[in-house]
N, C-alpha and C positions, 0 to 999 in steps of 0.2 A: 418134299423133293429137294434135292441138293440145288443150291443156287437160287431158289425162289425166295422172294421176300415174304416176311411174315411179321405179325405182331400179336401179342398176347392180350386178349380182352378179358381174361379170367379175373374173377373177383379177388383171387388170391394175390394178384399183382396190385390191387388197390392199396396204396401205402398206409391207409388208416387202420388196417386190420392185420394181425399176425395169427396164423393157425398154430396152436400148441400141439404137442405130441398126443394128448388125449382127445384131440379133435375140437376143443373149444377155441374160441377166438378172443383176442384181447386187443386193445388199442395199440397201434404201433408207436415206436419211439420218435419217429420223425414226423414233422407236420405234413398233412396231405397237400398234394399239389393242386388238386381240384376237390370240390365238395362232393359228398355222396350224391346229392341231387344232380349235379352236372354230370357225374359219372353215369348215373342211371339214364339220363336223357341222351347222352352221346351213344351209349350202348343200344338204345332203342332205335336211334337214327341209323347206326351201322347195321343193325339187324334188317331194317327195311331196305337197305341198299345192297344187300348181298346179291351175288350173281345167281340167277335162277336159270338153269339150262333150258333153252327153247324160248326164253322170254325176249321181249324187244330190248334193244340197246338202252342203256341208262340215258336219262335226259341230257347229260352233258355232251353226248355224241350227236345230238339232233342236227347241228349245223356243220358237222365235220365233212370235209371233202372226201373222207374215207368211209363210205356207207357200211362197210363190213366190220368196222371196229366195234367191239362188244359182242360180236358173233363168232369171229375167227379165233381159233386156238392152235398153237404150235403143237407139233408132235411131242414136245417135252412137257406139255400141259399148261404152259404159260399163255397168256393172251397175246394177240398180235396187235401192235400199235401202228398207227398211220404215221408216215413221215413224208415231208415234202422237201424237195431240193430245187434250187433254181441254178441252172447251168447254161451259159450262153443264151440268156434271156428266155429260156424254156423251162417251164415247171415240170418236174417229174415227181410222181407219187409212188410210194412204196408201202408195203406192209412188212413190219419187222417184229421178230419175236421180242417180247419185253425182257426176257432173261438175257438175250443177246445184247439188247440195247443198254441194259443197266449193269449187268455183271459179266458179260462175255462168257456165260456158262452154257450157251447153246451153240451148236454148229450150223444151225439153219441160216441160210443166206437170205437177205432181203428179197422179197418177191415184188415184181412190178404190179402196181395196183390195177392197171387196165387189163392185164392178162388174167389176173385172178378174178376180177369183177366180170369179165366176159365169160370165163369158165363157169362161174357161179350162175350167171344168167342162163347159160346154155343148159346147165344142170337143172335149173328150175323149170325150163321149158320141156324137159323130157318127162 
């Protein structure tokens, strides 16, 4: 999707190997930034931490004042982040599209957290 962040975890991007036109691999010219063992372990960790639709939020969100982070997605497909602001000694909480927050590539306006959480609770009760 345009504007969404991404990174390549393909083995082809591992700097220690180069694929030749015949499909064979040979050592690269430049030194590896990480060892093959570290690469493999990091990829295993990343695989375990992938978003699974319908699953509980990832552990880093356990103590968040935004209980729907990790569950909400914007209409553009990006995740919704929690944001807190303090104005005139009052805290305000919002949910913001991560594409809007990082790249300004989404036109979705921030949504007040209390309104969204109340609507979500009402939906759960039906």
